N, C-alpha and C positions, 0 to 999 in steps of 0.2 A: 466655395463654390462657385461655376461660373454658369455665363447664359448658354443655350446652344447657340452657335457660331452663324454667320449672316454672311459671308465672304462677299456674295454679291453688292447685298447691302454697302456692307464697309466701303466696296470698290466705289461705290456713288458717293458715299462721303468724303472721299479721296480725293473723287476725281477736280480736277484742280478746276473747270467750268462751273463744276458744281460749287465748288468752295467760293467761286468768284461770285458766282450769282448769289449765293445766302449771304456774303460778307455786305453786297450792294443793297440786298433787300435790307437788312438790320439796319445797314445805315440810312439806310434814306426814310426807314419806322422809326429813328430812336429818339426823336419827341415825337411819335403820333400817340393820341388820346385814346383811339381805339384798338381795337385786337390787331396784335399784329403777327407778323407769318414765321418766326424765327423756328429755328429746329424746338424751343419747346411746342410747339402749334404743331409741327411736322410729325410729334413723333406723340401728341395725342390726336391726332388724326389716324396715326399709322395702328396706337392700340387699341381706338374704337373699332375701326374698319377690322382688323383681326377679330376681336371678340364678335363682330354681328358676322364675320365670315365664319366663326365656329359654331354658333347659335346655328347660323339656318344650314349648318351642312353644306356651305359655297365649293368648298372645294378647292380655294385659293390657296396656293401656298404663302406659306410666310412672311418669306422673302418677295413675292410677287406684290404681295400686300404692302408691306413695310417700301418696297422700292418705289410703287404707284403714290405713297402718301410720303414719301420725302422727296418725292421732284414734284408734288401735285401745284409749288407753287413757286418753282422756278422761275418761271417768266413774268413773277413780280415787278421788278426793278424795269424792264420792261414797258408796263403798264405806269410806271409813275413817271419815266423821265421820257418815252416816244408814244405813248397813248394805245399801244398795241394792248389788245387783251390780253390777259396773262395766261388762259389757256392755249392763246393761239402760240403765245412766243413760248410758252413753257413746253408743248407739244413739241413746238423745232427742237428745242435744247434738250430737252429729256431725248430726242431721237439722236440727237450728238454722242449723248454721253454713255448711252447706251450701246451703242458702235461700237465704243469702247471696253464693255463691261465682257467678263467671265460669266459663267453660271443662267445666262436664263437664254434656249431656246427663242429665235427665231418668233415664233406665236407667241411668245411670252411676253418678250418685245413691243408688240405691236399691242397686243392687249395691254400694257402699263403706258403706250403713247395714249393710245385712245383715250383710257381713262384720267391720263391728266388733261387730254383737249376738251371731257364731256364735264369734267369733276363742277364746273361753276352755274350749272343750270341743270334743271330737272327736266329728263326727257324720254319717256316710256321706249323712245329709239335708242336711247342708250347700251352699252354695254352690261353686263351683268358687273365687273371690277369697274366700269365708271359711274355708276348707280351708288356700290357699294361706299365707295369715295366717295362721291357728292354728299351724300348724308352726313358719312362720318366726318364728313369737313363738317360741315353745321353741327352737328353734334358736338364736334371738340370748345363749343363758343359758351362759355358759360356769362349765357348777357343776364340772368335773375342775379348776379352778383357784378357785376360791372359798372364801376363807377360812372363812365360816362355815357349809361344808357339811355338820357331822356336826350343828349344829344346826337344820338345815333343815328345814319342812315337809314337803317334797316327799318323794314316795317313790324310792327308788332308781331304780326304773324311769323315772320322770318323770325326771330329772336326765340330762345331757347327760355321758358317760362319758365325749368326747373330739369331737375338732373333725370336727364332720361337714361344715361347708361355709366 
């Protein structure tokens, strides 16, 4: 039994810049006590976003949702190393990566880049994919089961108090 192919997402996952960025994040967070931003988090975010997309009938393709989720923290190392907001660095890197990817038209690529840029803070003005990514990113965190919860910088209002999706 195989899973349906997502060739454009595979192109992202195999892209040299993507692989380099993800490896830098994993290395920089190796000893991090709090939430990490490796492939597990990216896939959790993608799966939650896709479930919400289906439940709400938003109409985004599976590949567009997964692409946005896999790219949303691609700028995290720049934030750690240079103090650049990771959503800003991530949008720039996502744009560069998507320029090399077949399978998305220019409108889908623009929507994915916008979602990466918008995923960090809630805004009523954000794009629908940006709002979806924001919500899935936050929902992917199991704060209620985190051993570092008491030392976390997130406010109690921002933390997930239980399983929501």
